[in-house]
SESEFI-173601 format. One line per 3 residues: number of its first residue (from 1); their letters; for each residue y, z, x of N, C-alpha, C, CB. Coordinates in steps of 0.05 Angstrom, whole numbers, plus 5000, padded with zeros to 4 digits. Glycine has a CB too. Example, Ala and Ser with C-alpha at 12.3 -4.5 7.8 and 13.67 -1.06 7.14 Angstrom:
1> AS> 4886 5156 5264 4910 5156 5246 4934 5156 5264 4911 5181 5226 ~ 4955 5142 5257 4979 5143 5273 5001 5157 5258 4988 5114 5282;
***
This chain:
1> MAA> 5959 1376 9305 5952 1350 9317 5971 1346 9341 5955 1327 9296 ~ 5960 1336 9363 5975 1333 9387 5993 1308 9386 5957 1332 9411 ~ 6013 1307 9403 6030 1283 9406 6016 1263 9423 6057 1291 9418;
4> VGL> 6021 1237 9418 6010 1216 9434 6033 1197 9442 5988 1200 9419 ~ 6028 1182 9464 6049 1165 9474 6051 1138 9459 6044 1159 9503 ~ 6075 1126 9460 6079 1100 9447 6100 1085 9462 6086 1104 9416;
7> AGY> 6094 1077 9486 6114 1064 9503 6121 1036 9492 6105 1062 9532 ~ 6147 1029 9493 6155 1003 9486 6160 0996 9457 6135 0984 9496 ~ 6157 1016 9439 6161 1010 9411 6190 1013 9404 6144 1030 9394;
10> APA> 6198 0998 9382 6223 1001 9369 6247 0996 9387 6226 1027 9357 ~ 6248 0974 9402 6273 0967 9416 6294 0961 9394 6270 0943 9434 ~ 6320 0962 9402 6341 0962 9383 6342 0936 9367 6368 0965 9397;
13> NLP> 6333 0913 9378 6335 0888 9365 6310 0880 9349 6342 0866 9384 ~ 6291 0898 9347 6267 0892 9332 6263 0912 9309 6242 0893 9351 ~ 6250 0903 9287 6245 0921 9265 6226 0944 9273 6233 0906 9241;
16> LPT> 6228 0965 9258 6211 0988 9264 6182 0980 9258 6219 1012 9246 ~ 6163 0991 9274 6135 0984 9270 6123 0995 9244 6118 0996 9293 ~ 6102 0981 9235 6089 0989 9210 6067 1009 9216 6078 0964 9196;
19> QDE> 6054 1019 9195 6032 1038 9199 6009 1026 9214 6023 1050 9172 ~ 6006 0999 9211 5984 0985 9225 5989 0983 9255 5980 0958 9213 ~ 6015 0985 9263 6022 0983 9291 6025 1010 9305 6048 0967 9294;
22> LPY> 6028 1031 9289 6032 1057 9300 6005 1072 9303 6051 1073 9282 ~ 6003 1090 9323 5979 1106 9326 5975 1124 9302 5980 1123 9352 ~ 5951 1126 9293 5945 1144 9270 5924 1164 9276 5936 1127 9246;
25> EDG> 5915 1166 9301 5896 1186 9310 5900 1191 9339 5867 1179 9303 ~ 5894 1215 9348 5898 1222 9376 5872 1228 9391 5916 1246 9378 ~ 5849 1226 9377 5824 1230 9390 5817 1259 9395 5824 1216 9416;
28> ESM> 5834 1277 9386 5829 1306 9390 5816 1318 9365 5855 1321 9398 ~ 5798 1336 9370 5784 1349 9347 5802 1371 9336 5757 1360 9356 ~ 5796 1379 9311 5810 1401 9298 5806 1427 9315 5799 1406 9269;
31> ETQ> 5826 1445 9313 5825 1470 9328 5798 1484 9325 5848 1488 9321 ~ 5790 1489 9299 5765 1502 9294 5754 1491 9267 5769 1533 9292 ~ 5729 1497 9262 5717 1489 9236 5732 1502 9213 5688 1495 9235;
34> LHF> 5741 1526 9218 5756 1540 9197 5781 1525 9189 5763 1569 9206 ~ 5795 1515 9209 5819 1499 9204 5812 1474 9187 5833 1491 9230 ~ 5790 1461 9195 5781 1437 9181 5775 1442 9151 5756 1425 9194;
37> YQI> 5760 1463 9146 5753 1469 9119 5776 1481 9103 5729 1489 9118 ~ 5795 1494 9116 5818 1504 9102 5835 1480 9092 5835 1522 9121 ~ 5839 1460 9108 5853 1436 9099 5838 1423 9075 5856 1416 9122;
40> ALL> 5812 1421 9078 5795 1409 9057 5798 1424 9031 5766 1408 9065 ~ 5799 1450 9032 5801 1467 9008 5828 1462 8994 5798 1496 9015 ~ 5849 1461 9009 5875 1456 8998 5877 1429 8984 5897 1458 9019;
43> LEA> 5866 1408 8997 5866 1381 8986 5848 1379 8961 5857 1361 9007 ~ 5824 1390 8963 5805 1388 8941 5815 1400 8915 5778 1401 8949 ~ 5825 1425 8917 5833 1439 8893 5858 1426 8880 5839 1468 8899;
46> LKL> 5877 1417 8897 5901 1405 8886 5895 1378 8873 5922 1402 8908 ~ 5879 1361 8886 5873 1335 8875 5856 1337 8850 5858 1318 8896 ~ 5839 1357 8849 5823 1361 8824 5841 1370 8801 5800 1381 8829;
49> YWI> 5859 1388 8807 5877 1399 8786 5895 1377 8775 5894 1422 8797 ~ 5904 1359 8793 5922 1337 8785 5907 1311 8781 5944 1333 8806 ~ 5881 1313 8775 5865 1289 8771 5877 1272 8749 5836 1296 8765;
52> GRE> 5878 1246 8753 5890 1228 8733 5919 1221 8740 5888 1240 8706 ~ 5931 1237 8756 5959 1232 8765 5958 1213 8789 5974 1258 8772 ~ 5976 1194 8789 5978 1176 8812 6007 1175 8823 5970 1147 8804;
55> DFY> 6021 1197 8818 6049 1198 8827 6053 1218 8850 6067 1205 8804 ~ 6032 1223 8865 6035 1241 8888 6015 1232 8910 6030 1270 8880 ~ 6022 1240 8934 6004 1235 8957 6001 1260 8973 6014 1211 8975;
58> AGG> 5976 1269 8977 5971 1293 8993 5953 1285 9016 5957 1315 8976 ~ 5961 1293 9040 5946 1286 9064 5942 1310 9082 5960 1264 9079 ~ 5923 1307 9100 5917 1329 9119 5913 1318 9147 5893 1344 9110;
61> DTF> 5925 1332 9166 5922 1324 9194 5928 1295 9199 5893 1330 9204 ~ 5951 1286 9187 5959 1258 9187 5987 1256 9200 5959 1247 9158 ~ 5991 1236 9217 6017 1232 9229 6038 1226 9209 6015 1210 9250;
64> IYF> 6062 1236 9213 6086 1229 9198 6106 1217 9217 6097 1254 9183 ~ 6115 1193 9210 6136 1180 9226 6161 1179 9209 6127 1151 9234 ~ 6183 1191 9220 6207 1194 9204 6232 1183 9216 6211 1223 9199;
67> SEQ> 6232 1174 9242 6256 1163 9253 6250 1146 9278 6275 1186 9261 ~ 6268 1128 9283 6266 1111 9307 6268 1128 9332 6288 1089 9308 ~ 6285 1148 9332 6288 1166 9355 6262 1181 9361 6311 1186 9350;
70> QIK> 6249 1189 9340 6223 1203 9343 6203 1185 9358 6212 1211 9315 ~ 6202 1159 9350 6184 1141 9363 6191 1138 9393 6184 1113 9349 ~ 6216 1134 9398 6225 1130 9426 6218 1154 9443 6255 1125 9427;
73> KND> 6218 1178 9431 6212 1203 9446 6182 1208 9447 6226 1227 9434 ~ 6166 1190 9435 6137 1195 9434 6130 1222 9422 6124 1192 9461 ~ 6145 1229 9401 6143 1257 9390 6134 1255 9361 6171 1271 9392;
76> FRG> 6108 1255 9357 6097 1250 9331 6086 1276 9319 6074 1230 9332 ~ 6091 1279 9292 6084 1303 9278 6060 1298 9260 6108 1314 9262 ~ 6040 1315 9263 6016 1312 9246 6011 1338 9231 5991 1305 9262;
79> PDF> 6025 1343 9208 6021 1368 9193 5992 1372 9185 6040 1369 9169 ~ 5984 1397 9183 5957 1402 9174 5953 1395 9145 5950 1432 9178 ~ 5974 1399 9129 5974 1392 9100 6002 1384 9093 5963 1415 9082;
82> FLV> 6005 1362 9078 6031 1355 9067 6028 1342 9040 6046 1336 9087 ~ 6050 1344 9024 6050 1334 8997 6076 1319 8993 6047 1357 8976 ~ 6073 1295 8981 6096 1279 8973 6093 1272 8944 6098 1253 8991;
85> QGV> 6114 1278 8928 6113 1272 8900 6131 1249 8893 6121 1297 8884 ~ 6126 1236 8870 6142 1213 8862 6137 1188 8877 6171 1221 8865 ~ 6112 1184 8886 6104 1160 8901 6078 1149 8890 6102 1166 8932;
88> DGS> 6070 1125 8899 6045 1114 8890 6022 1127 8905 6045 1083 8895 ~ 6008 1144 8892 5986 1159 8905 5960 1144 8906 5982 1185 8891 ~ 5959 1121 8894 5934 1105 8893 5931 1089 8919 5933 1087 8869;
91> RQR> 5952 1086 8934 5951 1069 8958 5942 1085 8982 5979 1056 8963 ~ 5923 1073 8997 5913 1086 9021 5934 1083 9044 5886 1075 9030 ~ 5936 1103 9061 5954 1102 9083 5941 1112 9109 5980 1118 9077;
94> KSW> 5947 1100 9131 5937 1110 9157 5954 1133 9167 5936 1087 9178 ~ 5980 1130 9162 5999 1151 9169 6021 1150 9147 6012 1146 9197 ~ 6037 1171 9147 6060 1170 9129 6084 1160 9144 6066 1199 9116;
97> VVW> 6092 1136 9139 6114 1123 9153 6138 1121 9134 6106 1094 9163 ~ 6158 1137 9139 6180 1141 9120 6194 1115 9113 6200 1161 9132 ~ 6199 1098 9133 6213 1073 9127 6197 1053 9112 6223 1060 9153;
100> EEE> 6171 1058 9108 6154 1042 9090 6151 1055 9063 6127 1037 9103 ~ 6164 1078 9059 6162 1093 9034 6189 1097 9022 6148 1120 9039 ~ 6207 1078 9026 6234 1079 9015 6248 1104 9023 6233 1077 8984;
103> GKT> 6243 1113 9047 6257 1136 9058 6247 1163 9049 6285 1135 9052 ~ 6224 1163 9034 6214 1188 9023 6199 1204 9044 6195 1182 8999 ~ 6208 1229 9047 6195 1247 9066 6178 1268 9050 6216 1262 9084;
106> PDL> 6160 1283 9063 6144 1302 9049 6162 1323 9035 6125 1316 9068 ~ 6152 1331 9011 6166 1353 8996 6156 1380 9006 6160 1349 8966 ~ 6132 1381 9015 6120 1407 9023 6101 1402 9047 6105 1420 8999;
109> IIE> 6102 1420 9066 6084 1420 9089 6073 1448 9093 6099 1410 9115 ~ 6047 1448 9100 6033 1473 9108 6022 1469 9136 6011 1481 9087 ~ 6028 1487 9154 6016 1486 9181 5998 1510 9184 6039 1487 9203;
112> LLS> 5974 1505 9195 5955 1526 9201 5959 1535 9230 5926 1517 9196 ~ 5965 1560 9233 5971 1570 9260 5945 1573 9277 5985 1597 9259 ~ 5949 1570 9303 5928 1576 9322 5941 1589 9346 5911 1550 9330;
115> AST> 5925 1598 9365 5936 1612 9388 5955 1594 9404 5914 1622 9406 ~ 5948 1568 9404 5964 1549 9421 5988 1537 9406 5946 1527 9430 ~ 5989 1540 9379 6011 1527 9364 6029 1546 9349 5999 1507 9345;
118> AEF> 6021 1571 9347 6035 1590 9329 6064 1592 9335 6022 1618 9331 ~ 6072 1596 9360 6100 1600 9367 6116 1575 9361 6103 1607 9396 ~ 6105 1552 9367 6119 1526 9362 6121 1521 9332 6103 1503 9375;
121> DKT> 6100 1527 9317 6101 1522 9288 6121 1540 9274 6073 1527 9276 ~ 6125 1564 9285 6144 1583 9273 6173 1578 9280 6136 1611 9280 ~ 6177 1563 9301 6205 1560 9311 6213 1530 9312 6207 1572 9339;
124> EKK> 6207 1517 9334 6217 1490 9338 6207 1470 9318 6209 1480 9366 ~ 6182 1470 9312 6171 1451 9292 6184 1457 9264 6140 1452 9290 ~ 6186 1482 9257 6198 1490 9232 6227 1479 9231 6199 1521 9229;
127> QIY> 6241 1480 9252 6269 1470 9252 6270 1440 9250 6283 1479 9278 ~ 6251 1426 9263 6249 1397 9260 6244 1389 9231 6227 1385 9279 ~ 6225 1403 9218 6219 1397 9190 6244 1401 9173 6196 1414 9180;
130> CDQ> 6260 1421 9179 6284 1427 9164 6307 1407 9169 6293 1455 9169 ~ 6313 1403 9195 6337 1388 9203 6332 1358 9202 6346 1396 9230 ~ 6309 1349 9212 6304 1320 9215 6288 1308 9192 6291 1315 9241;
133> VKV> 6266 1321 9185 6249 1311 9164 6258 1319 9136 6220 1320 9169 ~ 6273 1340 9135 6285 1351 9110 6263 1357 9089 6305 1330 9098 ~ 6243 1371 9098 6221 1380 9081 6231 1403 9063 6196 1389 9097;
136> QEY> 6228 1401 9037 6239 1421 9019 6225 1448 9022 6237 1411 8990 ~ 6199 1449 9024 6184 1474 9026 6166 1473 9050 6169 1480 9000 ~ 6166 1494 9066 6150 1496 9090 6135 1523 9090 6167 1493 9116;
139> FYY> 6109 1522 9094 6092 1546 9096 6077 1545 9122 6074 1548 9072 ~ 6072 1568 9134 6052 1569 9155 6033 1592 9150 6066 1573 9183 ~ 6008 1588 9159 5987 1607 9152 5967 1609 9176 5972 1598 9126;
142> DPY> 5960 1633 9182 5940 1638 9203 5913 1643 9190 5949 1661 9222 ~ 5894 1625 9193 5868 1629 9179 5852 1653 9189 5851 1605 9183 ~ 5859 1664 9212 5844 1687 9223 5858 1713 9217 5841 1683 9253;
145> SGE> 5884 1715 9221 5898 1740 9216 5908 1743 9188 5922 1743 9235 ~ 5910 1720 9173 5920 1721 9146 5950 1721 9144 5910 1746 9132 ~ 5964 1718 9167 5994 1716 9166 6003 1692 9150 6005 1715 9195;
148> LAG> 6020 1697 9131 6030 1675 9113 6060 1679 9108 6014 1675 9086 ~ 6074 1657 9111 6103 1657 9106 6111 1631 9093 6119 1662 9132 ~ 6132 1631 9076 6141 1607 9063 6171 1606 9064 6131 1606 9035;
151> FTR> 6182 1581 9063 6210 1576 9065 6218 1553 9047 6219 1570 9094 ~ 6242 1555 9035 6253 1533 9019 6280 1525 9031 6256 1542 8989 ~ 6285 1499 9030 6309 1488 9043 6333 1490 9023 6304 1458 9052;
154> QQG> 6353 1504 9032 6377 1507 9016 6402 1502 9033 6379 1535 9003 ~ 6418 1483 9025 6443 1477 9040 6437 1471 9069 6463 1499 9037 ~ 6415 1457 9074 6409 1449 9101 6396 1470 9119 6433 1440 9115;
157> QYV> 6388 1493 9107 6376 1514 9122 6351 1524 9107 6395 1537 9127 ~ 6331 1534 9123 6308 1546 9110 6313 1575 9103 6283 1544 9129 ~ 6308 1581 9078 6311 1609 9068 6283 1620 9062 6329 1610 9043;
160> PLT> 6276 1643 9073 6249 1654 9068 6243 1658 9038 6246 1681 9082 ~ 6219 1651 9030 6210 1656 9003 6199 1685 9001 6188 1636 8994 ~ 6205 1699 8980 6196 1726 8976 6171 1725 8959 6218 1743 8963;
163> PTI> 6149 1737 8968 6124 1738 8952 6128 1753 8926 6101 1750 8968 ~ 6114 1745 8906 6114 1758 8880 6086 1767 8873 6126 1740 8858 ~ 6083 1781 8851 6057 1791 8842 6049 1776 8817 6058 1822 8837;
166> GAN> 6024 1766 8818 6013 1751 8795 6002 1770 8775 5992 1732 8804 ~ 5991 1758 8753 5980 1774 8731 5957 1791 8740 5972 1755 8708 ~ 5943 1782 8760 5919 1796 8770 5927 1816 8792 5898 1777 8780;
169> RQE> 5953 1822 8795 5964 1841 8814 5960 1831 8843 5950 1868 8811 ~ 5956 1806 8847 5953 1795 8874 5980 1783 8883 5931 1774 8874 ~ 5986 1787 8909 6010 1776 8920 6008 1745 8922 6016 1788 8948;
172> KFD> 6030 1731 8915 6030 1702 8916 6057 1692 8925 6022 1690 8889 ~ 6057 1668 8937 6082 1655 8944 6086 1632 8924 6081 1644 8973 ~ 6106 1633 8907 6112 1611 8888 6122 1587 8903 6131 1621 8867;
175> SPI> 6114 1564 8893 6123 1538 8904 6138 1524 8881 6100 1521 8915 ~ 6164 1527 8880 6179 1514 8858 6176 1484 8856 6209 1521 8860 ~ 6173 1471 8879 6172 1442 8879 6146 1431 8867 6175 1431 8907;
178> TGL> 6125 1447 8867 6099 1439 8855 6094 1453 8828 6076 1446 8874 ~ 6109 1474 8822 6103 1490 8799 6078 1506 8801 6101 1472 8775 ~ 6069 1510 8826 6044 1525 8831 6051 1548 8850 6022 1506 8844;
181> ALV> 6030 1560 8860 6033 1583 8879 6011 1581 8900 6032 1610 8865 ~ 6016 1595 8922 5996 1597 8943 5988 1627 8945 6007 1587 8971 ~ 5961 1631 8946 5951 1659 8947 5929 1660 8968 5940 1668 8920;
184> QWE> 5923 1684 8977 5900 1688 8995 5876 1698 8978 5907 1709 9018 ~ 5853 1687 8985 5829 1692 8968 5806 1699 8987 5822 1668 8951 ~ 5792 1721 8980 5768 1728 8995 5744 1716 8981 5765 1759 8996;
187> GTY> 5729 1699 8996 5706 1686 8984 5692 1667 9003 5714 1672 8959 ~ 5675 1651 8993 5659 1632 9009 5665 1604 9001 5629 1638 9006 ~ 5670 1587 9021 5675 1559 9017 5660 1543 9038 5706 1552 9017;
190> QGF> 5644 1524 9030 5629 1507 9048 5612 1524 9068 5647 1489 9064 ~ 5602 1547 9058 5584 1563 9074 5599 1583 9092 5567 1547 9091 ~ 5625 1583 9092 5641 1602 9108 5653 1623 9090 5663 1587 9124;
193> TGT> 5648 1648 9097 5659 1671 9081 5682 1683 9096 5637 1692 9076 ~ 5704 1687 9082 5728 1698 9095 5752 1697 9076 5734 1683 9121 ~ 5775 1698 9088 5800 1696 9073 5811 1668 9074 5821 1716 9084;
196> WLR> 5817 1656 9051 5825 1628 9049 5853 1627 9035 5805 1611 9034 ~ 5868 1607 9043 5893 1601 9029 5887 1581 9007 5915 1589 9049 ~ 5895 1588 8982 5888 1571 8960 5912 1567 8941 5865 1584 8944;
199> WAK> 5910 1544 8927 5929 1538 8906 5922 1555 8881 5930 1508 8900 ~ 5943 1563 8867 5939 1578 8843 5960 1569 8822 5941 1608 8848 ~ 5955 1575 8797 5975 1571 8776 5996 1593 8779 5962 1573 8747;
202> PDG> 6019 1590 8766 6041 1609 8769 6033 1638 8764 6063 1602 8751 ~ 6013 1642 8747 6004 1670 8741 5984 1680 8762 5992 1672 8714 ~ 5977 1664 8781 5959 1672 8802 5930 1664 8798 5960 1702 8804;
205> TLL> 5924 1650 8776 5897 1640 8771 5891 1618 8790 5894 1631 8742 ~ 5868 1619 8804 5861 1599 8824 5857 1572 8812 5837 1608 8840 ~ 5865 1551 8827 5857 1524 8820 5829 1520 8830 5877 1502 8832;
208> PTD> 5809 1514 8813 5781 1513 8822 5774 1489 8839 5763 1514 8798 ~ 5753 1493 8854 5741 1471 8869 5721 1456 8851 5728 1481 8895 ~ 5711 1434 8861 5690 1419 8846 5666 1437 8840 5681 1394 8862;
211> REV> 5658 1452 8859 5634 1469 8855 5640 1491 8835 5626 1482 8882 ~ 5664 1502 8836 5671 1523 8816 5673 1512 8788 5697 1536 8824 ~ 5684 1487 8786 5685 1475 8759 5657 1470 8749 5700 1448 8761;
214> AGQ> 5639 1460 8766 5611 1456 8758 5598 1482 8749 5595 1443 8780 ~ 5604 1503 8764 5593 1529 8756 5603 1539 8730 5599 1550 8778 ~ 5629 1534 8725 5641 1542 8699 5629 1526 8676 5671 1538 8700;
217> ERL> 5624 1501 8681 5612 1484 8661 5583 1493 8655 5612 1455 8669 ~ 5568 1500 8676 5541 1510 8671 5541 1536 8655 5526 1515 8698 ~ 5561 1553 8662 5563 1579 8647 5570 1574 8618 5585 1596 8660;
220> LKE> 5588 1555 8612 5595 1549 8585 5571 1538 8569 5619 1529 8584 ~ 5556 1520 8582 5532 1509 8570 5512 1531 8563 5520 1487 8587 ~ 5508 1550 8582 5490 1572 8577 5500 1590 8555 5486 1588 8603;
223> QER> 5526 1594 8554 5537 1610 8532 5533 1596 8505 5567 1616 8537 ~ 5537 1570 8505 5532 1554 8480 5503 1556 8472 5541 1525 8484 ~ 5485 1554 8491 5456 1556 8485 5449 1583 8473 5440 1550 8510;
226> LLK> 5460 1604 8485 5454 1631 8475 5466 1635 8447 5465 1652 8494 ~ 5490 1623 8442 5502 1626 8416 5486 1612 8395 5531 1615 8417 ~ 5476 1588 8402 5459 1573 8383 5433 1588 8377 5453 1544 8393;
229> EQE> 5422 1600 8398 5397 1615 8395 5402 1639 8377 5386 1624 8422 ~ 5425 1652 8381 5432 1675 8364 5436 1667 8335 5458 1689 8375 ~ 5449 1644 8332 5453 1633 8304 5426 1627 8291 5471 1609 8304;
232> RLL> 5407 1616 8307 5381 1609 8296 5366 1634 8288 5364 1593 8317 ~ 5367 1655 8305 5353 1680 8298 5365 1693 8273 5354 1699 8322 ~ 5392 1692 8271 5405 1704 8248 5397 1689 8223 5435 1704 8251;
235> KEQ> 5395 1662 8225 5387 1646 8201 5359 1653 8193 5390 1616 8207 ~ 5341 1655 8214 5313 1661 8208 5311 1689 8194 5296 1661 8233 ~ 5327 1708 8203 5326 1734 8191 5337 1733 8163 5343 1754 8208;
238> ADA> 5358 1717 8158 5369 1715 8131 5350 1701 8113 5396 1699 8132 ~ 5336 1680 8123 5316 1667 8106 5293 1686 8099 5305 1642 8121 ~ 5285 1702 8119 5263 1721 8114 5271 1741 8093 5255 1735 8140;
241> RAD> 5296 1751 8094 5305 1771 8074 5306 1758 8047 5332 1782 8082 ~ 5315 1732 8046 5316 1718 8020 5288 1714 8009 5330 1691 8023 ~ 5269 1707 8025 5241 1703 8016 5230 1730 8005 5223 1692 8038;
244> QAD> 5236 1751 8020 5226 1777 8012 5238 1786 7985 5232 1798 8033 ~ 5264 1780 7981 5277 1787 7956 5265 1771 7933 5308 1781 7958 ~ 5259 1745 7938 5247 1729 7917 5219 1740 7909 5244 1700 7926;
247> AWA> 5204 1749 7930 5177 1760 7925 5179 1785 7908 5163 1766 7951 ~ 5198 1802 7913 5201 1827 7898 5210 1821 7869 5222 1846 7911 ~ 5227 1800 7866 5236 1793 7839 5214 1782 7822 5259 1772 7841;
250> N> 5194 1770 7835 5171 1759 7820 5150 1780 7816 5160 1734 7834;
***
């Protein structure tokens, strides 16, 4: 998301502006449709897996305001995906404004690389998230090349995360702060076939989408139907054998 101007905000003798006073959109479209659907996939699967929980907030392509100095510099950050835990997730927000959230900053941010942002996302923005926003876990991912890297904040510095191997022998990046993992998956989402970044359980099992859950439910219902049909046929066969035995006995 691009930076936008905000002249005249936050003079020293006035309170910091609220989310209703701050810009929450820049009028620019997403880099590509692939970027749009990649964000949607990350949000959909996580929210479905944590359904019923109201102690987290996950957003995509949303401005984050974290300091008065940031506002004065007209330097606004709009991560492609971010997660904040331990907050009221039922409340709608136009932007994430740290001073309206009791100082709470994102626990995890994922940036999707593009030709125009890759270098900045890997260097300067990464350092801002570490030094100023103090994001505990930072990942960047290129939806086209598949480049994926993760970092965790230790003693004020980002330390690279080392990928591990899940039960299905697939490489994954563990996310200690969520208790989940991030994996690359070859498949189709919203009509687009390719490689996608997805949430997974610690063993590498994918967190399903709404459509996948519905498909699993249909499969279970079909299996139940076939089992009942098998039980009916076995009962009919048993009844037939019993009738035949009675006939022979008479």
